[in-house]
C-alpha atoms as one frame of an Amber mdcrd trajectory, in Angstrom:
protein
 -74.751 110.451 -51.506 -78.307 111.032 -51.391 -80.204 107.890 -49.995 -82.728
 108.475 -51.505 -80.618 107.981 -54.950 -81.124 104.208 -56.224 -78.039 102.381
 -57.313 -79.169  98.529 -59.116 -75.435  97.846 -58.143 -75.565  98.867 -55.135
 -79.119  96.893 -54.270 -76.714  93.871 -55.692 -74.633  94.311 -53.504 -76.786
  94.835 -50.191 -78.886  91.458 -51.535 -75.623  89.306 -51.628 -74.628  90.863
 -48.471 -78.174  89.459 -46.822 -77.410  86.174 -48.579 -73.502  85.481 -47.196
 -74.883  86.805 -43.634 -77.828  84.245 -43.987 -75.613  81.582 -44.905 -73.293
  82.220 -42.181 -75.738  82.341 -39.464 -76.424  78.959 -41.017 -73.349  77.449
 -41.270 -72.719  78.741 -37.610 -75.904  76.972 -36.438 -74.896  73.562 -38.197
 -71.770  73.787 -36.614 -72.869  74.073 -33.148 -75.342  71.440 -33.735 -72.283
  68.849 -35.160 -70.282  70.018 -31.977 -72.719  69.313 -29.612 -73.640  66.451
 -31.003 -70.058  65.165 -31.075 -69.966  65.982 -27.523 -72.997  63.943 -26.843
 -71.552  60.906 -28.696 -68.248  61.561 -27.080 -69.737  61.064 -23.373 -71.662
  58.655 -25.026 -69.012  56.481 -25.799 -67.074  57.621 -22.491 -70.160  56.341
 -20.753 -70.081  53.415 -22.734 -66.759  52.464 -21.935 -66.898  52.995 -17.992
 -69.863  50.797 -18.282 -67.979  47.942 -20.326 -64.858  48.500 -17.967 -67.497
  47.998 -14.706 -68.552  44.839 -16.637 -65.268  43.414 -18.038 -63.048  44.214
 -14.410 -65.701  43.355 -12.121 -64.311  41.085  -9.404 -67.401  38.802  -9.652
 -68.806  37.018 -12.544 -71.217  38.998 -15.123 -73.176  37.542 -17.939 -75.105
  39.613 -20.293 -78.301  37.326 -21.702 -80.977  38.149 -24.504 -84.778  37.474
 -23.371 -84.374  34.644 -23.987 -81.752  33.320 -21.864 -78.981  33.541 -24.423
 -75.704  34.153 -23.587 -74.510  37.517 -25.054 -71.412  37.884 -22.940 -69.244
  37.828 -20.081 -66.285  38.726 -18.040 -63.282  37.655 -17.532 -64.007  36.609
 -13.870 -66.608  34.440 -15.268 -64.048  33.195 -17.736 -62.333  32.187 -14.700
 -64.982  30.703 -12.919 -66.310  28.607 -14.971 -63.306  27.773 -17.303 -64.783
  28.459 -20.869 -63.453  30.924 -22.805 -65.932  33.791 -23.768 -66.702  32.655
 -27.769 -67.327  29.470 -25.988 -70.405  30.608 -24.174 -71.756  33.431 -26.416
 -74.597  31.978 -27.923 -75.164  29.141 -25.059 -78.126  29.102 -23.252 -77.184
  30.310 -19.961 -79.102  27.645 -17.693 -77.069  24.641 -19.442 -74.124  26.010
 -17.485 -75.742  27.274 -14.640 -79.039  25.541 -13.906 -81.053  27.846 -11.799
 -84.125  27.578  -9.357 -87.068  25.630 -11.586 -88.979  28.820 -12.127 -85.951
  30.067 -14.375 -85.275  26.344 -15.862 -89.137  25.764 -17.056 -90.476  29.363
 -17.413 -88.082  30.921 -19.190 -85.441  34.061 -17.935 -87.304  36.432 -19.569
 -90.538  35.398 -17.620 -88.524  35.975 -14.971 -87.128  39.137 -15.273 -90.673
  41.200 -15.880 -90.799  42.329 -12.196 -88.286  44.722 -10.836 -84.605  43.386
  -9.614 -84.358  39.697  -8.955 -83.366  38.978  -5.351 -79.982  36.291  -5.193
 -81.160  32.705  -5.757 -79.212  29.826  -5.241 -77.961  27.932  -7.944 -75.427
  25.624  -9.521 -72.231  26.178 -11.835 -70.768  23.519 -14.100 -67.548  24.254
 -15.008 -65.727  22.651 -17.583 -63.050  20.503 -15.727 -64.121  21.356 -11.984
 -66.788  19.727  -9.793 -70.013  21.666 -10.165 -69.908  24.472  -7.931 -72.446
  25.970  -5.503 -73.330  29.598  -6.575 -75.528  32.489  -5.353 -77.224  34.510
  -8.657 -78.744  37.654  -9.012 -80.203  39.456 -12.581 -81.263  42.858 -13.026
 -82.977  42.879 -15.945 -82.307  45.680 -18.201 -85.122  47.800 -20.602 -84.939
  50.159 -23.162 -88.002  52.481 -23.736 -90.063  49.784 -21.494 -88.946  47.064
 -23.495 -87.285  44.036 -21.703 -83.923  44.050 -23.404 -81.857  40.945 -21.283
 -80.175  41.264 -17.862 -77.431  41.312 -16.548 -76.813  37.948 -14.306 -74.301
  38.052 -11.598 -72.728  34.723 -10.013 -70.705  34.572  -6.618 -68.877  31.397
  -5.369 -70.936  30.295  -2.330 -68.940  27.244  -1.655 -67.650  29.052   1.993
 -71.179  29.982   2.593 -72.726  26.223   2.004 -69.411  24.725   3.695 -70.469
  27.149   6.908 -73.787  26.259   6.631 -73.244  22.414   6.730 -70.502  22.618
   9.334 -73.392  24.293  11.510 -76.075  22.115  10.521 -73.626  18.777  11.423
 -73.196  20.793  15.127 -76.470  20.835  15.580 -77.125  17.340  14.930 -73.759
  16.145  16.916 -74.732  18.327  19.890 -78.419  16.739  19.800 -76.606  13.562
  19.388 -74.623  14.256  22.559 -77.404  15.584  24.580 -79.319  12.325  23.426
 -76.541  10.246  25.341 -76.452  12.024  28.457 -79.905  11.786  29.008 -79.723
   8.171  28.023 -76.643   7.166  30.590 -77.954   9.784  33.336 -77.818   7.402
  35.775 -74.035   6.055  35.605 -71.644   8.257  34.857 -69.173   5.547  33.588
 -71.336   4.827  31.018 -72.138   8.239  30.220 -68.642   8.793  29.399 -67.958
   5.630  27.396 -70.423   6.724  25.429 -69.326  10.248  24.892 -66.166   9.066
  23.736 -67.407   6.784  21.428 -69.486   9.259  20.020 -66.939  11.648  19.974
 -64.561   8.960  17.603 -66.850   8.562  15.614 -68.611  12.401  14.796 -64.608
  13.303  13.948 -64.341   9.963  11.616 -61.161   9.142  13.891 -59.931   5.513
  14.802 -59.875   5.714  18.505 -59.562   7.896  22.006 -59.129   8.128  25.505
 -60.254   9.872  28.587 -57.360   9.804  31.025 -57.106  11.542  34.499 -54.238
  12.484  36.702 -53.337  10.987  40.030 -50.857  11.793  41.969 -48.872  13.561
  39.248 -49.505  10.716  36.542 -52.235  10.465  33.877 -54.180   7.334  33.933
 -56.173   5.919  31.104 -59.725   5.349  32.924 -62.013   5.007  29.460 -60.621
   3.767  25.882 -62.028   2.882  22.781 -60.052   2.210  19.403 -56.772   2.559
  18.749 -55.947   4.151  21.951 -53.276   3.242  25.016 -55.714   0.479  26.925
 -57.210   1.036  30.616 -54.918   1.101  33.707 -52.449   2.448  31.329 -49.857
   5.513  32.203 -49.778   8.086  30.116 -45.993  10.054  30.053 -46.622  13.855
  29.765 -43.061  14.494  28.145 -43.178  11.770  25.482 -47.132  12.799  24.606
 -49.208  14.922  23.362 -50.832  15.190  26.807 -47.726  17.855  27.384 -49.452
  20.296  25.092 -52.897  19.359  26.038 -52.902  19.054  29.877 -53.726  22.274
  32.284 -54.312  24.282  28.935 -57.185  25.885  27.669 -56.774  25.621  24.170
 -57.940  22.860  22.671 -54.670  20.610  20.453 -55.507  19.854  17.180 -52.789
  18.478  14.562 -54.289  17.525  11.088 -51.419  15.846  10.165 -48.110  14.541
  12.015 -46.371  14.235   9.229 -46.107  18.253   9.086 -42.701  19.450   9.353
 -43.256  20.666  12.740 -44.587  17.259  13.899 -42.989  14.724  11.834 -39.744
  14.403  14.384 -42.073  14.811  17.958 -41.150  11.914  20.332 -44.772  11.424
  20.450 -44.833  11.276  16.312 -42.265   8.470  16.501 -43.767   6.726  19.660
 -46.772   6.307  19.177 -47.142   7.012  14.883 -50.384   8.552  15.392 -51.496
  10.123  12.203 -53.789  12.847  13.532 -54.256  13.949  16.887 -56.539  16.528
  18.995 -57.862  16.683  22.583 -58.166  19.378  25.598 -58.149  19.259  28.965
 -60.968  18.206  31.544 -61.868  20.264  33.901 -63.758  19.785  37.314 -64.252
  22.707  39.526 -62.196  24.992  37.475 -59.232  22.481  38.370 -57.617  20.387
  35.547 -58.426  17.057  36.179 -57.291  15.111  33.146 -57.661  14.955  29.385
 -59.902  13.474  26.312 -57.965  12.985  23.113 -58.878  11.298  19.924 -56.605
   9.964  17.466 -56.180   8.196  14.093 -53.516   6.162  13.163 -50.818   6.409
  11.093 -52.429   4.153   7.774 -55.624   7.022   7.999 -55.208  10.208   6.994
 -58.040  12.657   7.474 -60.188  13.688   4.470 -60.186  17.973   6.079 -58.151
  19.707   8.377 -59.728  19.683  11.971 -61.863  22.987  11.796 -63.278  25.284
  14.541 -66.215  23.618  14.614 -64.252  19.925  15.712 -62.223  21.953  17.853
 -65.522  23.795  19.495 -66.963  20.257  19.973 -64.424  18.290  21.596 -63.949
  21.343  24.005 -68.113  21.162  24.704 -68.146  16.831  25.260 -64.750  18.038
  27.652 -66.708  20.152  29.473 -69.754  17.377  29.680 -67.483  14.840  31.089
 -65.875  17.312  33.793 -69.554  17.950  34.605 -70.390  14.484  34.905 -67.256
  13.662  37.085 -68.615  16.934  39.118 -72.146  15.518  39.771 -70.297  11.974
  40.512 -67.781  13.311  43.394 -71.112  15.775  44.725 -72.772  11.730  45.257
 -69.929  10.165  46.459 -69.669  13.510  48.967 -73.315  12.964  50.130 -73.026
   9.404  50.129 -69.962  10.187  52.796 -72.356  12.614  54.668 -75.190  10.202
  54.498 -73.524   6.877  55.482 -69.557   7.951  57.153 -68.909  10.667  59.879
 -67.744  13.674  58.985 -64.801  13.933  61.795 -62.864  10.571  61.159 -64.155
   9.331  57.984 -65.388   6.072  59.558 -68.957   4.508  58.961 -71.198   6.263
  60.738 -74.417   5.137  63.235 -76.769   4.528  60.685 -74.308   2.885  58.101
 -73.312   0.510  61.260 -77.183  -0.476  61.909 -77.815  -1.146  58.947 -74.669
  -3.076  58.358 -75.057  -4.998  61.598 -78.507  -6.148  60.376 -77.136  -7.356
  57.367 -74.554  -9.305  58.739 -76.732 -11.095  61.067 -79.265 -12.323  58.811
 -76.624 -13.455  56.800 -75.474 -15.618  59.667 -78.625 -16.812  60.781 -79.323
 -17.669  56.995 -75.968 -19.486  56.755 -75.332 -20.845  60.459 -72.397 -18.124
  61.038 -70.518 -16.361  63.987 -71.217 -12.552  64.380 -68.536 -11.124  66.806
 -68.954  -7.319  68.370 -67.025  -5.065  70.040 -68.364  -1.990  71.175 -65.373
   0.633  72.527 -66.017   3.697  75.093 -62.595   6.057  75.850 -61.770   6.733
  78.971 -61.440  10.465  80.581 -62.406  11.579  76.652 -64.635  14.589  78.265
 -61.889  15.788  80.404 -59.658  16.486  77.282 -62.597  18.554  75.695 -62.550
  20.317  79.082 -58.738  20.948  79.656 -57.591  21.170  75.666 -60.449  22.354
  74.176 -62.699  20.824  71.077 -60.370  20.991  68.589 -57.846  19.004  70.634
 -60.685  16.920  71.299 -62.011  16.068  67.784 -58.158  15.645  66.642 -57.536
  13.191  69.299 -60.978  10.966  67.843 -59.315  11.344  64.563 -56.034   9.467
  66.143 -57.194   6.745  67.223 -59.935   6.106  64.548 -56.851   5.768  62.294
 -55.202   3.107  65.407 -58.725   0.996  65.374 -58.583   0.752  62.014 -54.861
  -0.543  62.071 -55.521  -3.064  64.766 -58.726  -4.085  63.275 -58.061  -6.762
  60.664 -58.927  -6.952  57.271 -62.662  -7.684  56.793 -63.521  -5.948  59.905
 -66.315  -2.958  59.596 -65.455  -0.016  62.001 -67.358   2.375  62.515 -67.598
   5.148  64.966 -71.529   5.158  66.776 -71.092   7.815  69.392 -69.325  10.908
  70.535 -66.231   8.889  71.723 -68.082   5.346  71.123 -66.648   3.001  68.546
 -67.749  -0.819  67.765 -66.492  -3.642  65.102 -68.297  -6.161  63.566 -65.650
  -8.969  63.309 -67.240 -12.094  61.786 -63.757 -13.656  61.820 -63.415 -13.636
  65.264 -64.730 -17.331  66.185 -64.431 -17.359  69.540 -63.332 -16.266  72.967
 -59.660 -16.452  72.469 -59.997 -13.974  69.357 -62.048 -11.992  70.510 -59.853
 -11.136  73.903 -56.531 -10.758  71.524 -58.582  -8.043  69.584 -60.146  -6.561
  72.381 -56.485  -6.069  74.107 -54.895  -4.761  70.863 -58.037  -2.024  70.938
 -56.864  -1.294  74.696 -53.439  -1.134  73.993 -53.796   1.124  71.014 -55.949
   4.123  73.252 -53.536   3.962  75.885 -50.353   5.361  73.515 -49.674   8.335
  74.597 -50.736  10.887  71.766 -48.864  14.720  70.910 -51.600  16.715  70.234
 -51.411  20.192  69.675 -47.728  20.178  71.153 -49.565  18.318  74.325 -48.487
  14.944  75.125 -51.641  13.183  75.970 -52.928  10.045  77.283 -56.471   8.110
  77.741 -58.074   4.488  77.986 -60.805   2.366  76.210 -63.390   0.271  77.344
 -64.150  -3.022  75.430 -67.190  -4.942  75.721 -67.782  -7.954  73.767 -70.752
 -10.011  72.826 -71.170 -12.801  69.912 -74.066 -13.635  67.663 -75.666 -16.360
  67.765 -74.445 -17.296  71.574 -74.688 -13.905  73.649 -77.935 -12.574  71.723
 -80.783 -13.658  68.615 -81.075 -10.551  66.718 -78.789  -7.309  66.065 -80.639
  -5.301  68.264 -79.918  -7.689  71.450 -76.067  -8.172  70.302 -75.555  -4.224
  70.464 -77.566  -3.918  73.582 -75.370  -7.682  75.220 -71.304  -5.512  73.865
 -72.975  -2.528  75.335 -73.619  -4.547  78.362 -70.393  -5.912  78.923 -68.161
  -2.347  77.792 -69.982  -1.181  80.872 -68.422  -4.318  82.889 -64.720  -3.405
  81.705 -65.311   0.105  82.996 -66.851  -1.202  85.987 -63.525  -3.447  86.538
 -61.339  -0.173  86.443 -61.548   0.540  83.059 -58.813   0.282  80.253 -59.414
  -3.490  79.853 -61.830  -5.806  78.042 -64.721  -8.040  79.130 -66.382 -10.513
  77.390 -70.256 -10.226  77.612 -70.428 -13.916  78.913 -67.910 -13.160  81.657
 -70.565 -10.913  83.385
């Protein structure tokens, strides 16, 4: 066919083909657009479903609100938290359900969301039937094309946090009050312990308590307040909760003895306490006693003992132990200042003070004072022969013997290396003094077994009287000393009255 030949039918066929092709091209393009739109709608729907699932299934309460603060949507966690159904909440102002800080309530939520995401705030949720709850609130603004369209508000129950903060605050107040008690009674250990016990009872909302110390295998109550064993009572280790407490490093806390593990306990049957908390008191790293706080059978605790209560009781026990340490240290210092460390008898300084006081009292009231001065015979030879350790043991033995010889009320002291003195106000004359002096000589002469050696020595005793032989304490001691040397001059191992020199 000649390509230059023109046929009207051919032209028509060509035009129709071109039109069909154009239509097909347009249709194909539209189909592509439709498929793309469908895919986008599907993706958008999937995203919406994911967001809805995130909203609905969030473990914490979420509320969608409009710019004016009206509830538009709530999730299941919100329904559980507040007790309202979704249809009861939608359309209601959020602040009616959860009052928040003033700027939310007075300026409106929309004004508060002008900025970025709002940091968590403290608020209160008013559930349908339960008491109000403290909650932590956070709001996330929703913007579309730069325009605020609402917000998501999350709510989390803050009860545990608030309770913890309350306990910490209460603990700080407790410790401050305890420090004040310790400072106020710093000069009197007994008052300090008693006040610590009373404060602990009040602080724990208990009915009574006791502080007991161990002695010779027994626990004896030394401090008591309220419904607790009286002072002087012996605590039975086997029949009380002391068996769990004493010597343990733990705090024993029984919130209710009606629990199955305690209701049949012998301590519950005997004492009938409703609750018990106690721990060991340590002094110088050793167990010395316990502090125990109790509630009466008719007084149930409003809440179980918590860790703050346990820590508080442990702190009080530590303070009581520290107070006991201080008292013992002071007693040791006092003994060192006024007592002879070797024999435990009053030393020369204590003796001088006491003699002066006794003589002054006798002068004021017309009394009589006998003074016996004792010096050991041959003591230096003991040290030279057997050593100073043996000599020390001899002094301890003789101190014990002299203590048993002296009548009750007599004041026995070690006033020198091997010298002792007895202030005997009961000696009214020569006969009384002679009997006491003779017993002292006999006590010193009795043999002793020291380090496997049989040792014997003697003593010379001089006696003087106030006011017969001397007019003051210094002269009285000098006269007794002179009488003692008079006894030595007569052959030792005897007693001599100053009046017979």
